[in-house]
Kinemage of the C-alpha trace (Angstrom):
@kinemage 1
@onewidth
@group {chain A} dominant
@subgroup {mainchain}
@vectorlist {calphas} color= white
{ca met a 1} P -8.749 52.246 68.289
{ca leu a 2} L -8.207 54.543 65.331
{ca leu a 3} L -9.097 57.574 67.421
{ca asp a 4} L -6.120 56.935 69.731
{ca arg a 5} L -3.514 57.149 67.002
{ca gly a 6} L -1.821 60.437 67.763
{ca pro a 7} L -1.973 63.198 65.129
{ca trp a 8} L -4.531 61.361 62.995
{ca lys a 9} L -7.232 61.755 65.656
{ca ala a 10} L -8.187 65.310 64.700
{ca leu a 11} L -8.136 64.477 60.965
{ca ile a 12} L -10.495 61.532 61.388
{ca leu a 13} L -12.868 63.487 63.614
{ca leu a 14} L -12.913 66.351 61.092
{ca ser a 15} L -13.521 63.960 58.221
{ca arg a 16} L -16.476 62.339 59.988
{ca ala a 17} L -17.904 65.712 61.007
{ca leu a 18} L -17.800 66.998 57.424
{ca phe a 19} L -19.383 63.790 56.202
{ca leu a 20} L -22.310 64.193 58.630
{ca leu a 21} L -22.666 67.911 57.849
{ca ser a 22} L -23.016 67.184 54.146
{ca phe a 23} L -26.211 65.223 54.948
{ca leu a 24} L -27.591 67.297 57.828
{ca phe a 25} L -26.980 70.712 56.289
{ca pro a 26} L -26.588 70.278 52.515
{ca glu a 27} L -27.270 73.973 51.913
{ca ser a 28} L -24.356 75.024 54.169
{ca gly a 29} L -21.738 74.497 51.503
{ca ala a 30} L -19.830 71.947 53.554
{ca ile a 31} L -17.538 69.777 51.447
{ca ala a 32} L -18.603 66.132 51.591
{ca gln a 33} L -15.768 63.874 52.653
{ca thr a 34} L -15.724 60.089 52.393
{ca pro a 35} L -14.972 58.479 55.759
{ca pro a 36} L -11.615 56.694 55.799
{ca arg a 37} L -11.835 53.143 54.436
{ca his a 38} L -8.610 51.950 56.063
{ca ala a 39} L -6.295 52.861 58.912
{ca pro a 40} L -4.142 55.865 57.918
{ca asp a 41} L -1.051 54.747 59.832
{ca thr a 42} L -1.127 50.925 59.804
{ca ile a 43} L -0.865 48.280 57.082
{ca leu a 44} L -0.712 44.473 57.004
{ca val a 45} L 2.413 42.812 55.672
{ca arg a 46} L 3.029 39.111 55.214
{ca phe a 47} L 6.542 37.837 54.587
{ca lys a 48} L 7.393 34.707 52.652
{ca asp a 49} L 8.141 31.568 54.648
{ca ser a 50} L 11.761 31.768 53.467
{ca ala a 51} L 12.311 35.294 54.830
{ca gln a 52} L 14.827 35.415 57.675
{ca leu a 53} L 14.441 37.797 60.609
{ca gln a 54} L 17.240 40.008 59.282
{ca asp a 55} L 15.502 40.186 55.892
{ca gln a 56} L 12.283 41.302 57.549
{ca ala a 57} L 14.120 43.911 59.605
{ca leu a 58} L 15.782 45.276 56.457
{ca ala a 59} L 12.410 45.573 54.704
{ca his a 60} L 11.014 47.545 57.635
{ca ala a 61} L 14.077 49.766 57.763
{ca leu a 62} L 13.817 50.644 54.079
{ca val a 63} L 10.252 51.891 54.621
{ca gly a 64} L 10.713 53.242 58.118
{ca gly a 65} L 7.961 51.039 59.518
{ca his a 66} L 7.925 49.174 62.787
{ca val a 67} L 6.039 46.025 63.770
{ca his a 68} L 2.910 46.753 65.786
{ca lys a 69} L 1.621 43.173 66.083
{ca his a 70} L 2.572 39.613 65.120
{ca phe a 71} L -0.068 36.998 64.187
{ca ser a 72} L 0.593 33.369 65.028
{ca met a 73} L -2.248 31.758 63.062
{ca val a 74} L -0.943 33.107 59.743
{ca lys a 75} L 2.784 32.573 59.459
{ca gly a 76} L 4.728 35.700 58.589
{ca leu a 77} L 1.804 38.115 59.000
{ca gln a 78} L 2.422 41.398 60.832
{ca ala a 79} L 0.632 44.660 61.488
{ca val a 80} L 3.065 47.489 60.704
{ca arg a 81} L 2.926 51.151 61.691
{ca ile a 82} L 4.213 53.409 58.931
{ca pro a 83} L 6.148 56.682 59.469
{ca ala a 84} L 4.184 59.839 60.259
{ca gly a 85} L 3.431 61.749 57.078
{ca met a 86} L 3.824 58.736 54.763
{ca his a 87} L 0.737 57.806 52.738
{ca val a 88} L -0.511 54.243 52.934
{ca lys a 89} L -0.294 53.901 49.165
{ca glu a 90} L 3.408 54.784 49.190
{ca ala a 91} L 4.156 52.377 52.051
{ca leu a 92} L 2.372 49.531 50.274
{ca ala a 93} L 4.309 50.183 47.082
{ca arg a 94} L 7.642 50.054 48.918
{ca tyr a 95} L 6.872 46.809 50.766
{ca arg a 96} L 5.512 45.140 47.644
{ca lys a 97} L 8.784 45.773 45.827
{ca his a 98} L 10.772 43.879 48.446
{ca pro a 99} L 11.551 40.292 47.331
{ca asp a 100} L 10.857 38.798 50.760
{ca val a 101} L 7.299 40.236 51.043
{ca leu a 102} L 4.479 37.900 50.043
{ca tyr a 103} L 1.872 40.652 50.130
{ca ala a 104} L 1.079 44.017 51.692
{ca glu a 105} L -2.408 45.480 52.016
{ca pro a 106} L -4.338 48.219 53.810
{ca asp a 107} L -5.728 47.627 57.288
{ca trp a 108} L -9.344 47.977 56.179
{ca ile a 109} L -11.852 49.500 58.578
{ca val a 110} L -14.621 46.958 59.142
{ca his a 111} L -18.005 47.435 60.757
{ca thr a 112} L -21.014 45.309 61.589
{ca gln a 113} L -23.476 44.553 58.784
{ca thr a 114} L -26.283 43.273 60.964
{ca val a 115} L -29.120 45.447 59.631
{ca pro a 116} L -29.295 45.796 55.842
{ca asn a 117} L -30.421 48.932 54.023
{ca asp a 118} L -33.261 47.200 52.172
{ca pro a 119} L -36.202 49.604 52.610
{ca met a 120} L -38.812 46.941 53.502
{ca phe a 121} L -36.620 45.202 56.072
{ca gly a 122} L -38.616 46.639 58.963
{ca thr a 123} L -41.692 44.728 57.769
{ca leu a 124} L -39.942 41.355 57.906
{ca trp a 125} L -40.982 40.374 61.414
{ca gly a 126} L -39.875 36.767 60.894
{ca leu a 127} L -36.281 37.951 60.563
{ca asn a 128} L -36.326 40.703 63.184
{ca asn a 129} L -39.407 41.143 65.382
{ca ile a 130} L -39.354 44.395 67.320
{ca gly a 131} L -43.054 44.240 68.116
{ca gln a 132} L -44.198 45.753 64.819
{ca ser a 133} L -47.896 45.342 63.897
{ca gly a 134} L -48.830 43.801 67.230
{ca gly a 135} L -46.011 41.284 67.323
{ca val a 136} L -44.024 40.048 70.290
{ca val a 137} L -40.459 41.307 70.533
{ca asp a 138} L -37.946 38.613 69.512
{ca ala a 139} L -40.586 36.193 68.192
{ca asp a 140} L -38.308 35.773 65.201
{ca ile a 141} L -35.440 33.634 63.918
{ca asp a 142} L -32.726 36.029 65.165
{ca ala a 143} L -31.524 36.695 61.624
{ca val a 144} L -29.870 39.976 62.592
{ca glu a 145} L -27.769 38.207 65.205
{ca ala a 146} L -26.931 35.427 62.727
{ca trp a 147} L -25.761 37.942 60.123
{ca asp a 148} L -22.959 38.970 62.482
{ca ile a 149} L -21.565 35.496 61.733
{ca thr a 150} L -22.389 35.097 58.036
{ca thr a 151} L -24.752 36.546 55.472
{ca gly a 152} L -24.385 33.649 53.061
{ca ser a 153} L -22.162 32.556 50.197
{ca ser a 154} L -22.389 32.487 46.415
{ca ala a 155} L -20.804 29.028 46.593
{ca val a 156} L -23.967 27.556 48.175
{ca val a 157} L -26.896 26.493 45.975
{ca val a 158} L -30.509 25.897 47.018
{ca ala a 159} L -33.041 24.381 44.628
{ca val a 160} L -36.561 25.829 44.777
{ca ile a 161} L -38.985 23.174 43.532
{ca asp a 162} L -42.162 25.141 42.982
{ca thr a 163} L -43.974 27.312 40.409
{ca gly a 164} L -40.668 28.643 39.116
{ca ile a 165} L -38.870 31.888 39.951
{ca asp a 166} L -39.029 35.312 38.337
{ca tyr a 167} L -35.305 35.263 37.688
{ca asn a 168} L -35.437 38.848 36.354
{ca his a 169} L -36.717 40.233 39.661
{ca gln a 170} L -34.637 43.143 40.932
{ca asp a 171} L -34.198 41.461 44.313
{ca leu a 172} L -33.455 37.964 42.990
{ca ser a 173} L -31.521 38.178 39.729
{ca ala a 174} L -28.125 38.677 41.368
{ca asn a 175} L -28.648 35.566 43.511
{ca met a 176} L -29.912 33.268 40.774
{ca phe a 177} L -27.989 30.092 39.994
{ca arg a 178} L -26.583 30.172 36.492
{ca asn a 179} L -25.510 27.086 34.597
{ca thr a 180} L -23.063 29.242 32.668
{ca pro a 181} L -22.378 26.990 29.635
{ca asp a 182} L -26.086 27.015 28.788
{ca cys a 183} L -26.808 30.702 29.431
{ca asn a 184} L -26.619 31.648 25.763
{ca ser a 185} L -30.074 30.680 24.384
{ca asn a 186} L -28.472 29.032 21.363
{ca gly a 187} L -30.744 26.006 21.304
{ca ile a 188} L -27.822 23.668 22.034
{ca asp a 189} L -27.116 21.481 25.036
{ca asp a 190} L -23.690 23.032 25.576
{ca asp a 191} L -22.832 21.203 28.792
{ca arg a 192} L -24.311 17.914 27.555
{ca asn a 193} L -26.481 17.324 30.589
{ca gly a 194} L -29.510 16.453 28.492
{ca lys a 195} L -31.123 19.886 28.914
{ca ile a 196} L -31.006 22.674 26.343
{ca asp a 197} L -30.314 26.210 27.589
{ca asp a 198} L -30.966 25.352 31.239
{ca cys a 199} L -29.401 28.541 32.527
{ca phe a 200} L -31.532 29.002 35.670
{ca gly a 201} L -32.958 25.481 35.930
{ca ile a 202} L -35.786 23.675 34.134
{ca asp a 203} L -39.578 23.580 33.734
{ca thr a 204} L -41.010 20.072 33.958
{ca val a 205} L -44.573 21.306 33.402
{ca asn a 206} L -43.952 22.676 29.936
{ca lys a 207} L -41.027 20.350 29.273
{ca asp a 208} L -38.506 23.088 28.599
{ca ser a 209} L -35.657 24.896 30.311
{ca asn a 210} L -37.385 28.158 31.150
{ca pro a 211} L -38.527 28.004 34.800
{ca ile a 212} L -40.084 31.476 34.814
{ca asp a 213} L -42.781 31.845 37.450
{ca asp a 214} L -46.342 32.386 36.191
{ca his a 215} L -48.006 32.093 39.601
{ca asn a 216} L -45.976 34.049 42.270
{ca his a 217} L -45.646 31.267 44.855
{ca gly a 218} L -42.147 30.144 43.875
{ca thr a 219} L -40.869 33.696 43.589
{ca his a 220} L -42.205 34.462 47.075
{ca val a 221} L -40.476 31.384 48.500
{ca ala a 222} L -37.224 32.278 46.740
{ca gly a 223} L -37.249 35.781 48.203
{ca thr a 224} L -37.424 34.494 51.767
{ca ile a 225} L -34.451 32.211 51.122
{ca gly a 226} L -32.296 34.663 49.250
{ca ala a 227} L -33.558 38.092 48.212
{ca gly a 228} L -30.453 40.230 47.814
{ca gly a 229} L -29.313 41.869 51.033
{ca asn a 230} L -28.000 45.381 51.608
{ca asn a 231} L -28.728 46.314 47.992
{ca gly a 232} L -31.028 49.207 48.797
{ca val a 233} L -33.963 47.457 47.137
{ca gly a 234} L -37.136 45.867 48.485
{ca val a 235} L -36.712 43.071 51.032
{ca val a 236} L -33.890 40.829 52.180
{ca gly a 237} L -33.707 37.061 52.398
{ca val a 238} L -32.341 34.903 55.164
{ca asn a 239} L -29.242 34.832 52.940
{ca trp a 240} L -27.962 38.080 51.465
{ca thr a 241} L -25.913 35.985 49.082
{ca val a 242} L -26.794 32.502 47.817
{ca arg a 243} L -27.549 30.794 44.514
{ca leu a 244} L -31.186 29.926 43.776
{ca met a 245} L -31.782 27.108 41.288
{ca ala a 246} L -35.330 27.003 39.882
{ca cys a 247} L -37.287 23.900 38.982
{ca lys a 248} L -40.864 24.591 37.934
{ca phe a 249} L -43.268 21.669 38.253
{ca leu a 250} L -46.404 23.498 39.428
{ca asp a 251} L -48.478 25.266 36.775
{ca ala a 252} L -50.023 28.736 36.721
{ca gly a 253} L -52.845 27.483 38.938
{ca gly a 254} L -50.427 26.035 41.498
{ca phe a 255} L -51.057 22.406 40.598
{ca gly a 256} L -48.614 19.743 39.479
{ca trp a 257} L -47.907 16.057 39.196
{ca thr a 258} L -45.747 13.808 41.342
{ca ser a 259} L -43.939 12.662 38.202
{ca asp a 260} L -43.018 16.249 37.360
{ca ala a 261} L -41.818 16.778 40.934
{ca ile a 262} L -39.652 13.680 40.598
{ca asp a 263} L -38.312 15.122 37.337
{ca cys a 264} L -37.212 18.140 39.340
{ca leu a 265} L -35.503 15.932 41.909
{ca glu a 266} L -33.835 14.062 39.058
{ca tyr a 267} L -32.483 17.320 37.656
{ca val a 268} L -31.189 18.385 41.065
{ca lys a 269} L -29.505 14.991 41.479
{ca leu a 270} L -27.959 15.335 38.024
{ca met a 271} L -26.528 18.756 38.801
{ca lys a 272} L -25.287 17.637 42.224
{ca asp a 273} L -23.508 14.704 40.575
{ca arg a 274} L -21.929 17.177 38.136
{ca gly a 275} L -20.402 19.143 41.007
{ca val a 276} L -22.986 21.833 41.833
{ca asn a 277} L -22.897 22.523 45.582
{ca ile a 278} L -26.607 21.962 46.291
{ca val a 279} L -27.269 21.830 50.036
{ca ala a 280} L -31.064 21.519 50.051
{ca thr a 281} L -34.296 21.619 48.105
{ca asn a 282} L -37.215 23.750 49.263
{ca asn a 283} L -40.557 21.984 48.891
{ca ser a 284} L -43.427 24.297 49.809
{ca trp a 285} L -46.093 22.032 48.370
{ca gly a 286} L -47.909 18.807 49.141
{ca gly a 287} L -50.984 16.623 48.850
{ca gly a 288} L -51.935 13.264 47.479
{ca glu a 289} L -51.155 9.875 48.877
{ca phe a 290} L -47.951 8.072 49.717
{ca ser a 291} L -45.758 7.552 46.650
{ca gln a 292} L -42.959 5.006 46.783
{ca ala a 293} L -41.428 6.635 43.720
{ca met a 294} L -41.267 9.987 45.496
{ca phe a 295} L -39.952 8.272 48.629
{ca asp a 296} L -37.200 6.637 46.564
{ca ala a 297} L -36.370 9.912 44.801
{ca ile a 298} L -35.995 11.731 48.128
{ca asp a 299} L -33.901 8.837 49.423
{ca ala a 300} L -31.666 9.177 46.355
{ca his a 301} L -31.097 12.775 47.446
{ca arg a 302} L -30.167 11.546 50.919
{ca gln a 303} L -27.490 9.382 49.368
{ca arg a 304} L -26.113 12.492 47.654
{ca gly a 305} L -26.184 14.658 50.751
{ca ile a 306} L -29.176 16.855 49.861
{ca leu a 307} L -31.724 17.930 52.468
{ca phe a 308} L -35.416 17.865 51.559
{ca ile a 309} L -37.154 20.651 53.496
{ca ala a 310} L -40.936 20.487 53.242
{ca ala a 311} L -44.084 22.320 54.305
{ca ala a 312} L -46.150 20.485 56.936
{ca gly a 313} L -49.464 21.539 55.347
{ca asn a 314} L -52.192 24.124 55.906
{ca ser a 315} L -55.181 22.068 57.086
{ca ser a 316} L -54.843 22.462 60.880
{ca leu a 317} L -54.348 18.687 61.076
{ca asp a 318} L -52.137 16.409 63.150
{ca asn a 319} L -49.751 14.750 60.722
{ca asp a 320} L -49.156 11.984 63.259
{ca phe a 321} L -52.645 10.712 62.445
{ca thr a 322} L -53.206 12.160 58.953
{ca pro a 323} L -49.918 12.108 57.024
{ca phe a 324} L -49.260 15.002 54.650
{ca tyr a 325} L -46.827 14.202 51.861
{ca pro a 326} L -44.052 14.856 51.050
{ca ala a 327} L -43.427 16.262 54.556
{ca ser a 328} L -44.498 12.964 56.168
{ca tyr a 329} L -42.039 10.686 54.388
{ca tyr a 330} L -39.991 8.987 57.078
{ca leu a 331} L -36.495 9.682 55.797
{ca pro a 332} L -33.660 11.298 57.750
{ca asn a 333} L -33.027 14.040 55.167
{ca val a 334} L -36.647 15.255 55.337
{ca ile a 335} L -37.400 18.245 57.578
{ca ala a 336} L -41.098 19.041 58.029
{ca val a 337} L -41.922 22.640 58.971
{ca ala a 338} L -44.931 24.099 60.794
{ca ala a 339} L -45.845 27.808 60.757
{ca thr a 340} L -45.668 30.310 63.621
{ca thr a 341} L -47.058 33.824 63.965
{ca arg a 342} L -45.563 37.153 64.958
{ca thr a 343} L -46.625 36.397 68.552
{ca asp a 344} L -44.885 32.984 68.519
{ca ala a 345} L -48.219 31.164 68.406
{ca gln a 346} L -48.826 28.243 66.103
{ca ala a 347} L -50.533 29.635 63.005
{ca trp a 348} L -54.211 28.652 62.971
{ca phe a 349} L -53.881 26.929 59.594
{ca ser a 350} L -50.673 25.032 60.298
{ca asn a 351} L -50.454 21.270 60.442
{ca tyr a 352} L -48.434 19.856 63.316
{ca gly a 353} L -47.230 16.508 64.649
{ca arg a 354} L -45.392 15.587 67.821
{ca arg a 355} L -43.594 12.738 66.019
{ca thr a 356} L -43.730 13.858 62.383
{ca val a 357} L -43.241 17.642 62.164
{ca his a 358} L -39.771 18.752 63.165
{ca leu a 359} L -40.024 22.435 64.109
{ca gly a 360} L -41.829 25.689 63.459
{ca ala a 361} L -40.795 28.834 61.588
{ca pro a 362} L -42.444 32.175 60.773
{ca gly a 363} L -45.196 31.560 58.232
{ca asp a 364} L -48.030 34.016 58.876
{ca gln a 365} L -48.214 37.357 57.045
{ca ile a 366} L -44.798 37.057 55.415
{ca leu a 367} L -43.661 39.759 52.982
{ca ser a 368} L -41.495 38.636 50.075
{ca thr a 369} L -40.841 38.982 46.369
{ca thr a 370} L -43.475 38.409 43.684
{ca arg a 371} L -43.383 38.629 39.909
{ca gly a 372} L -42.551 41.805 38.026
{ca asn a 373} L -40.452 43.502 40.719
{ca thr a 374} L -43.393 43.479 43.129
{ca tyr a 375} L -43.734 42.410 46.761
{ca ser a 376} L -46.648 40.664 48.468
{ca ile a 377} L -47.698 39.230 51.833
{ca phe a 378} L -48.532 35.499 51.856
{ca ser a 379} L -49.296 33.090 54.693
{ca gly a 380} L -48.788 29.338 54.949
{ca thr a 381} L -46.384 26.612 55.909
{ca ser a 382} L -45.089 27.348 52.394
{ca met a 383} L -43.754 30.608 53.819
{ca ala a 384} L -42.317 28.934 56.940
{ca thr a 385} L -40.334 26.341 54.997
{ca pro a 386} L -37.984 28.746 53.158
{ca his a 387} L -36.920 30.293 56.464
{ca val a 388} L -35.536 26.864 57.414
{ca thr a 389} L -34.011 26.321 53.971
{ca gly a 390} L -32.397 29.726 54.200
{ca val a 391} L -30.729 28.901 57.517
{ca ala a 392} L -29.527 25.585 56.057
{ca ala a 393} L -27.717 27.625 53.403
{ca leu a 394} L -26.250 29.929 56.074
{ca leu a 395} L -24.904 26.900 57.939
{ca lys a 396} L -23.210 25.647 54.780
{ca ala a 397} L -21.782 29.113 54.133
{ca gln a 398} L -20.423 29.283 57.684
{ca asp a 399} L -18.675 25.924 57.342
{ca pro a 400} L -18.426 24.519 53.785
{ca gly a 401} L -17.291 21.184 55.233
{ca arg a 402} L -20.595 20.502 56.987
{ca asp a 403} L -22.569 17.573 55.634
{ca trp a 404} L -26.355 17.331 55.512
{ca lys a 405} L -26.519 15.493 58.825
{ca ala a 406} L -24.727 18.232 60.742
{ca ile a 407} L -26.807 20.935 59.052
{ca arg a 408} L -30.079 19.154 59.828
{ca asn a 409} L -29.108 18.584 63.450
{ca leu a 410} L -28.047 22.197 63.943
{ca leu a 411} L -31.349 23.397 62.503
{ca leu a 412} L -33.207 21.192 64.980
{ca ala a 413} L -31.043 21.558 68.093
{ca gly a 414} L -30.369 25.258 67.577
{ca gly a 415} L -34.008 26.292 67.669
{ca glu a 416} L -35.748 28.166 70.458
{ca thr a 417} L -38.139 26.196 72.676
{ca ile a 418} L -41.569 27.866 72.755
{ca pro a 419} L -44.902 26.674 74.204
{ca ser a 420} L -46.780 26.649 70.892
{ca met a 421} L -44.384 24.142 69.359
{ca thr a 422} L -44.901 21.372 71.913
{ca thr a 423} L -46.723 19.612 69.084
{ca thr a 424} L -43.471 19.162 67.119
{ca ile a 425} L -40.525 16.788 67.432
{ca thr a 426} L -38.115 19.404 68.790
{ca gln a 427} L -40.738 21.631 70.436
{ca lys a 428} L -38.784 24.527 68.950
{ca arg a 429} L -39.111 27.439 66.581
{ca leu a 430} L -36.252 27.999 64.139
{ca asn a 431} L -33.433 30.225 65.394
{ca ala a 432} L -30.682 31.127 62.937
{ca arg a 433} L -28.263 32.462 65.554
{ca gly a 434} L -28.861 29.417 67.733
{ca ala a 435} L -28.076 27.102 64.824
{ca leu a 436} L -24.911 28.942 63.776
{ca gly a 437} L -23.601 29.175 67.330
{ca cys a 438} L -25.051 26.007 68.825
{ca ser a 439} L -23.452 24.905 72.075
{ca asn a 440} L -24.535 21.987 74.273
{ca ser a 441} L -28.130 21.916 73.079
{ca thr a 442} L -29.677 18.451 73.137
{ca val a 443} L -32.832 16.989 71.638
{ca leu a 444} L -34.176 13.583 72.662
{ca ser a 445} L -37.532 12.773 71.126
{ca arg a 446} L -39.345 9.621 70.061
{ca leu a 447} L -40.029 9.294 66.344
{ca val a 448} L -41.432 5.760 66.055
{ca pro a 449} L -44.003 4.557 67.003
{ca val a 450} L -45.784 7.705 65.933
{ca thr a 451} L -48.820 7.246 68.180
{ca asp a 452} L -48.955 6.574 71.917
{ca val a 453} L -51.052 3.428 71.503
{ca val a 454} L -50.281 0.822 68.835
{ca ser a 455} L -51.334 -2.708 68.098
{ca gly a 456} L -49.007 -5.585 67.317
{ca ala a 457} L -48.895 -9.293 66.729
{ca ala a 458} L -46.922 -11.956 68.548
{ca gly a 459} L -43.749 -12.742 66.639
{ca thr a 460} L -43.910 -9.588 64.490
{ca pro a 461} L -41.241 -6.899 65.128
{ca ile a 462} L -42.292 -3.360 66.053
{ca asp a 463} L -40.025 -0.550 64.855
{ca leu a 464} L -38.668 1.902 67.437
{ca ala a 465} L -36.724 5.102 66.778
{ca ala a 466} L -35.707 8.312 68.534
{ca leu a 467} L -33.871 11.482 67.601
{ca his a 468} L -30.962 12.053 70.003
{ca ile a 469} L -28.575 14.882 69.129
{ca asn a 470} L -26.353 17.489 70.754
{ca cys a 471} L -26.024 20.387 68.324
{ca ala a 472} L -24.505 18.911 65.147
{ca asn a 473} L -23.650 15.514 66.592
{ca pro a 474} L -25.339 12.224 67.511
{ca asn a 475} L -25.627 11.962 71.279
{ca gly a 476} L -25.504 8.264 72.156
{ca asn a 477} L -27.602 5.107 72.163
{ca val a 478} L -31.175 5.255 73.446
{ca ser a 479} L -32.527 2.622 75.849
{ca val a 480} L -36.197 1.613 75.846
{ca thr a 481} L -37.590 -0.437 78.724
{ca val a 482} L -40.329 -3.006 78.102
{ca asn a 483} L -42.805 -3.756 80.882
{ca pro a 484} L -43.819 -6.229 82.116
{ca gly a 485} L -40.496 -7.987 82.191
{ca gly a 486} L -38.007 -5.094 82.298
{ca gln a 487} L -36.373 -6.004 78.989
{ca ile a 488} L -34.042 -3.284 77.659
{ca val a 489} L -34.086 -2.565 73.918
{ca thr a 490} L -31.061 -0.558 72.768
{ca leu a 491} L -31.597 1.783 69.822
{ca ser a 492} L -28.465 2.312 67.720
{ca asp a 493} L -27.350 4.774 65.058
{ca asp a 494} L -25.351 2.361 62.904
{ca gly a 495} L -27.199 2.252 59.578
{ca leu a 496} L -28.074 -1.410 60.086
{ca gly a 497} L -31.481 -3.084 60.134
{ca ser a 498} L -34.237 -0.518 60.555
{ca asp a 499} L -31.726 2.335 61.022
{ca gln a 500} L -31.644 4.214 57.727
{ca glu a 501} L -28.410 6.182 58.087
{ca ala a 502} L -25.370 5.758 60.299
{ca gly a 503} L -24.256 8.755 62.330
{ca asp a 504} L -27.274 10.966 61.686
{ca gly a 505} L -28.548 11.160 65.264
{ca ile a 506} L -31.590 8.954 64.691
{ca tyr a 507} L -31.322 5.807 66.806
{ca ser a 508} L -33.360 2.790 65.720
{ca gly a 509} L -34.184 -0.743 66.763
{ca gln a 510} L -36.980 -3.320 66.991
{ca trp a 511} L -38.879 -5.102 69.709
{ca thr a 512} L -40.781 -8.326 69.063
{ca pro a 513} L -43.647 -9.345 71.382
{ca val a 514} L -43.616 -13.069 72.043
{ca ala a 515} L -47.147 -13.377 73.411
{ca gly a 516} L -50.441 -11.560 73.612
{ca gly a 517} L -51.016 -8.906 76.234
{ca thr a 518} L -50.614 -5.208 76.921
{ca tyr a 519} L -47.076 -3.839 77.108
{ca ala a 520} L -45.518 -0.505 77.982
{ca leu a 521} L -42.499 0.703 75.988
{ca ile a 522} L -40.840 3.326 78.175
{ca phe a 523} L -38.600 5.778 76.298
{ca pro a 524} L -36.267 8.167 78.175
{ca gly a 525} L -38.045 10.977 79.953
{ca gly a 526} L -41.035 8.836 80.853
{ca asp a 527} L -42.462 8.792 77.327
{ca val a 528} L -44.661 5.658 77.234
{ca val a 529} L -46.051 3.777 74.257
{ca thr a 530} L -48.760 1.215 74.967
{ca val a 531} L -48.638 -1.876 72.739
{ca gln a 532} L -51.700 -4.083 72.587
{ca val a 533} L -51.055 -7.583 71.270
{ca pro a 534} L -54.195 -9.731 70.786
{ca ser a 535} L -54.022 -13.385 71.801
{ca asn a 536} L -54.801 -16.472 69.757
{ca tyr a 537} L -56.300 -15.087 66.602
{ca thr a 538} L -55.766 -15.682 62.910
{ca ser a 539} L -56.559 -13.508 59.945
{ca ala a 540} L -58.141 -14.510 56.643
{ca pro a 541} L -59.075 -12.530 53.523
{ca thr a 542} L -62.715 -11.777 52.773
{ca ala a 543} L -64.490 -10.599 49.652
{ca phe a 544} L -65.041 -6.868 49.226
{ca asn a 545} L -68.619 -5.787 49.732
{ca tyr a 546} L -69.037 -2.029 49.313
{ca arg a 547} L -71.918 -0.630 51.297
{ca thr a 548} L -73.377 2.800 51.877
{ca ile a 549} L -72.863 3.661 55.524
{ca ala a 550} L -74.601 6.572 57.201
{ca gly a 551} L -72.628 8.901 59.458
{ca ala a 552} L -69.685 11.293 59.268
{ca asn a 553} L -67.850 11.294 55.936
{ca leu a 554} L -64.116 10.649 56.379
{ca asn a 555} L -63.473 11.670 52.751
{ca leu a 556} L -61.250 8.668 52.142
{ca ser a 557} L -60.270 7.431 48.709
{ca asp a 558} L -59.518 3.843 47.738
{ca asp a 559} L -56.563 2.361 49.628
{ca ser a 560} L -56.410 5.266 52.095
{ca ser a 561} L -57.050 5.169 55.823
{ca ala a 562} L -57.661 7.258 58.896
{ca thr a 563} L -57.708 6.667 62.629
{ca ile a 564} L -60.946 7.278 64.527
{ca ser a 565} L -61.551 7.284 68.259
{ca ser a 566} L -64.224 4.971 69.595
{ca pro a 567} L -66.765 6.180 72.198
{ca phe a 568} L -66.527 2.769 73.838
{ca pro a 569} L -63.781 0.142 74.302
{ca ile a 570} L -63.317 -2.268 71.409
{ca leu a 571} L -62.592 -5.754 72.762
{ca phe a 572} L -60.551 -7.902 70.407
{ca gly a 573} L -58.168 -10.811 70.906
{ca gly a 574} L -58.083 -10.386 74.643
{ca ala a 575} L -57.150 -6.707 74.406
{ca ser a 576} L -59.110 -3.456 74.648
{ca phe a 577} L -58.736 -0.717 72.004
{ca thr a 578} L -59.913 2.902 72.116
{ca ala a 579} L -59.058 3.765 68.495
{ca thr a 580} L -59.225 1.919 65.226
{ca gly a 581} L -58.096 2.372 61.669
{ca thr a 582} L -60.544 2.464 58.792
């Protein structure tokens, strides 16, 4: 539109031509000109609510301006054309002196910021896949399209629970969280939170407040979430602007303790309770057995509105049958992430789970930040997870009023359905633009029971649950039909009984078999769970008698289990089983 504004057209064209010449022909002696930063003949003026129409007209008359456009959504705001030959600076000064003017400002020229100037951006196929290095065009999270909506916010904090972060890295330092009262290294707990000099976070391995990375893993994760964007350096994160809080609980070898991880969660909870706007924790780690303490710690985060985004694991296993913690904790604020490749395939190493892993994200051959201002390519569900965490931060930046439930649902519903992710809950790969602009996208998927065939006992309830969402919102009760008999079990999202959280889009309920037999639980879409209930049997404890058994080693520890398929039917209690737990 600027080029249609009368006598200024030639001036703007000349200015742009000189600007281009200064780069194309630097030896020609052309004088470099800066392109105009604002409209040369239009300004924005907002009058006070008390200003009468005659007062506004007088202000315009004194300057010689005339109203070009009125805005209804901001009371008193107008676009004003200034007289030919008058400089914008002079017009602003005159309007600002008038007592009825609230403010006057230039009409800044804006342009899209979809592709940053970070020199390694072209390598980041997970953000923008144009087929580089044998990839498939658009097998990415549509970050470029999402950045037309938001590139992040310094008001949003993400906690990286990992090996620490190189907070001096050239691509990370500007986006590091800073607990300002304790950024003075004076050996005093200035903000009285129980931690001394916890400027960037804490280190629960070495029991201090210096979470510097001595491994690289945490720094790599942090770069995918929030390496500085459009800064002319290195790579760019999903967020150009965000605040990265570091909690180091993994040592230089990449190992750590559950107790130290819980210490990190405790610190995050503490800072959230003190007013820090923490939207999520990134948890690109896992292993070990189920821990009730960790479960309770993650649940405490749920109660404070913090998402727990976790790597699904790198063992090519089905988490439905072999749980991988912490990704496999059944809590509504947990999001488990599988890894995809540049061709939108499931990465060969990635764990999966139709009922336990939520979605996929780019995780193979991912370039990101590493210690000492370096950059490296890593692969793993560890690399997929921060893509999801990064989009969670974008969603919070786009709408600061969103709670964790809406953010989680948008991440899940806004993804892109791809064939390789049929082994996940949503059957989708993360899509940032789809999450930010979600419209009428539904997900209906069974969560519990996890397997298609389960055993039960007469008189003992069986838990049922399904995810049912439409973009950010819950999408209505789920009905499960029981055959034989045709009984209808209604799953509700009310936070009562087996339902963990009201209004989160997970609908829960229970069904209790009254007699032995084989039953079919029919979820919407024809998803059938077979329940085998043995008849007329009682159980009794027996003494342990450890024996050496020949055959395949299941590599189980004490109090752990696995499901194995039987080559023949196992008849028990009047029912027939094809799999058993051991």
